C-alpha positions as CSV (number, residue, x, y, z in Angstrom):
1,M,-15.9,9.2,3.8
2,S,-14.7,5.8,2.5
3,M,-12.1,4.8,0.1
4,P,-11.4,1.1,-1.2
5,L,-7.6,0.3,-0.7
6,I,-7.2,-0.6,-4.2
7,T,-8.4,1.5,-7.0
8,K,-6.1,2.8,-9.9
9,G,-6.4,6.4,-10.9
10,R,-4.2,8.5,-12.8
11,R,-1.9,11.2,-11.2
12,P,-2.6,14.9,-12.2
13,S,-0.8,16.2,-15.2
14,W,1.8,17.9,-13.3
15,M,3.0,14.8,-11.8
16,T,3.5,13.3,-15.2
17,P,5.0,16.0,-17.5
18,F,5.9,13.6,-20.2
19,G,2.5,12.1,-20.3
20,E,3.8,8.9,-19.3
21,E,2.5,7.3,-15.9
22,G,6.0,5.7,-15.3
23,I,7.9,9.1,-15.3
24,G,5.7,9.9,-12.4
25,D,6.4,6.9,-10.5
26,A,10.2,6.9,-11.1
27,W,10.7,10.1,-9.7
28,L,7.9,11.6,-7.6
29,D,7.1,8.4,-5.4
30,R,10.3,8.6,-3.9
31,L,9.8,12.2,-2.8
32,W,6.1,11.6,-1.8
33,R,5.4,8.0,-0.8
34,E,2.3,8.9,0.9
35,W,0.8,9.8,-2.4
36,P,-1.0,6.8,-3.2
37,R,-2.4,6.4,0.2
38,F,-4.1,10.0,0.1
39,K,-5.2,9.5,-3.3
40,G,-6.7,6.0,-2.3
41,E,-5.0,4.4,-5.2
42,Q,-3.3,1.4,-3.6
43,W,-2.7,-0.2,-0.2
44,V,-0.2,-3.2,-0.2
45,P,1.6,-4.9,2.8
46,T,5.2,-4.0,3.0
47,L,7.5,-7.0,2.9
48,N,10.7,-8.0,4.0
49,F,12.4,-11.0,2.2
50,Y,15.7,-13.0,2.7
51,E,17.5,-16.2,2.8
52,K,19.3,-17.8,5.8
53,E,20.7,-21.1,6.0
54,G,18.7,-22.5,3.4
55,V,15.6,-21.1,4.2
56,Y,13.5,-18.2,2.8
57,Y,11.8,-15.7,5.3
58,L,9.2,-13.5,4.3
59,T,7.4,-10.9,6.7
60,A,4.6,-8.7,5.8
61,E,3.2,-6.0,7.9
62,I,-0.4,-6.3,7.7
63,P,-2.2,-4.3,10.5
64,G,-5.9,-4.5,11.2
65,V,-6.2,-7.7,9.4
66,T,-7.2,-10.9,11.0
67,K,-5.7,-14.4,10.0
68,D,-9.0,-15.7,8.8
69,D,-9.2,-12.7,6.1
70,L,-5.6,-13.7,4.6
71,N,-4.8,-16.1,1.8
72,L,-1.5,-17.5,0.9
73,T,-0.4,-19.3,-2.3
74,I,2.8,-20.6,-3.5
75,D,2.5,-21.6,-7.3
76,N,5.1,-21.7,-9.8
77,N,7.7,-20.1,-7.4
78,I,5.5,-17.0,-7.0
79,V,4.2,-16.5,-3.4
80,T,1.1,-14.5,-3.1
81,I,-0.4,-12.9,0.0
82,S,-4.1,-11.7,-0.6
83,G,-6.8,-10.7,1.6
84,K,-9.1,-8.0,3.0
85,K,-9.5,-5.3,5.7
86,E,-13.1,-4.7,6.8
87,A,-14.3,-1.1,7.2
88,K,-14.7,0.4,10.5
89,K,-18.2,1.9,11.3
90,E,-17.7,5.8,11.4
91,E,-19.4,7.4,14.2
92,E,-22.7,9.2,13.5
93,G,-23.1,12.6,14.2
94,A,-19.4,13.1,14.7
95,N,-17.5,15.9,13.0
96,Y,-14.2,14.3,11.5
97,Y,-11.0,16.5,11.1
98,L,-9.0,13.8,9.8
99,L,-10.0,10.1,8.3
100,E,-7.1,8.2,6.9
101,S,-8.3,4.5,7.7
102,S,-9.1,2.5,4.5
103,Y,-10.4,-0.7,3.9
104,G,-10.8,-3.3,0.9
105,S,-8.9,-6.1,-0.8
106,F,-5.1,-6.4,-1.4
107,S,-2.7,-8.7,-3.0
108,R,0.9,-8.7,-3.2
109,S,2.9,-11.5,-5.1
110,L,6.8,-11.9,-5.0
111,R,8.7,-14.5,-7.6
112,L,11.1,-16.7,-5.3
113,P,14.6,-16.9,-6.5
114,G,14.6,-20.8,-6.3
115,E,12.0,-23.7,-5.7
116,V,10.7,-24.4,-2.2
117,E,9.7,-27.5,-0.4
118,E,5.9,-26.8,-0.4
119,G,5.4,-29.4,2.6
120,G,7.8,-27.6,4.7
121,V,6.4,-24.2,4.5
122,E,5.4,-22.7,8.0
123,A,3.4,-19.5,8.4
124,S,2.6,-17.5,11.6
125,F,0.5,-14.3,12.2
126,K,1.0,-12.6,15.4
127,D,0.5,-8.6,16.2
128,G,-0.2,-7.7,12.3
129,I,3.0,-9.4,11.4
130,L,2.9,-12.4,8.9
131,L,6.1,-14.6,9.0
132,L,6.4,-17.1,6.2
133,K,9.2,-19.7,6.4
134,M,10.1,-21.6,3.3
135,P,12.9,-24.0,3.0
136,Q,14.4,-24.4,-0.2
137,K,14.3,-27.4,-2.3
138,K,17.5,-29.4,-2.2
139,A,19.2,-29.6,-5.7
140,P,19.6,-33.1,-6.9
141,E,23.2,-34.4,-6.5
142,A,25.2,-35.2,-9.5
143,K,25.3,-38.8,-10.0
144,K,28.6,-40.4,-11.4
145,I,28.1,-43.0,-14.2
146,K,30.9,-45.6,-14.7
147,I,31.8,-46.0,-18.5
148,E,32.0,-49.7,-19.5
149,G,34.0,-51.3,-22.3
């Protein structure tokens, strides 16, 4: 049995009592966070984002993915992490009692609160954790203008 990481399916009607997908998301996903994973709807890396001393830090937990399968972009103050996770081969002749591994493509974007110096961005990937360090762009200093006359 194999499931793609990202497929969009609707929740059962009992999870969306007013017919709107958003109602189920707002209330029930807080109670059953594992719901999307079990349904095979979506898998995205978890992110931590913070700023310290003029540098934005973004960490993403991406287990089972190699750095060659990751893509990072920053465009118009939006940082995007995308990639793919290769499928594991199932053992032939085995009777699986539980199979929760998933594979496929993923993408996650985050709007940055300010501009960054693209030339100073650093990325590292170790033990399934991606770390991005993005220095903030310095605001131009106000220039005092002398009035003649």
